N, C-alpha and C positions, 0 to 999 in steps of 0.2 A: 694260824689264818684267822683273818676276820673280816666278815664278808658284812659289808656296808649296801643296803639295796635302796634306790631312790627310784620312783614310780611317776613320771609325771601327770598330770592331767591328761586324760584319753588313752592311758595305756591299759593293759587287761589287769593288771593287780594296783593299780589306783585307788585308793580312797580318801575321803575326805578326814581331816585331822580330826580325831576324838581321844581323849585322854587313855592313855594305853596302848594305841596304836604305834607308838613312835618304835618299838623294837620289833620285828617280824620271826627272826630267829637268828642264833649262832651258829655258824661253821666251823668244824675243827677238823683238819687235813688228820688222817690217820692212815698207819701201815697196815693195819688189819680191822676193818671195818666190823665185821662179822665179830671177833672176840670182843672188841669194845661195846659193843651193842649189848651183848650180853653181861659184860661187866657192869655197865651203868643199871640194867636192866635188876640185876643182882643188889645193886646198891641204893635202889628203891625210886631209878627214874619208871617213868609211865611208858608203854610203848605205842608209838605214834606209826609210824612206817617200816616193818621190817626189812632187811637186807634186801636190794634190788641191785642189777647191774643196768648200764645203760653208758652207751658210747666209749666202753673202755674204762669205766668208772664203776666203782662199788660204792653206792649211798644207803643210807639208813637215818631215821628220826626217831628221837625221843623227846619227852616233855620233862622238865623240870618239877620239883615241888611247886614253881610259881606258876606253872603252866606254859612256860618259854619253850617254843620248841628249840632243838639243838638237832644240828645237822651234821651226821658222819659222811667225811668223804674221802675216798682215797683210790688208787689204782685198783682193777680189778685184775687180781693176782692168781685167781682161780685158773685152774688149767682148762683151757681151751682146746677142741679137737683141730687140728693142722688141716687144713683145705690144700688139696693138691691140684 
């Protein structure tokens, strides 16, 4: 998955263009976000946001050597208690 974002003037994330602001982050769909997060840290990525769950998804962020944020996104496959 490649996620491209555009933030129009007046929105929360809008910023005036400046050299280097053209890439916010790259997002990759992963089957196991936690495992991939640990693999990337072991390979030299920098921790940005530890894995967390939100809205049925599992997310995490690391930074590459050029300080580009990389989002890891996948379904939250962790066991959840059943509600009766």
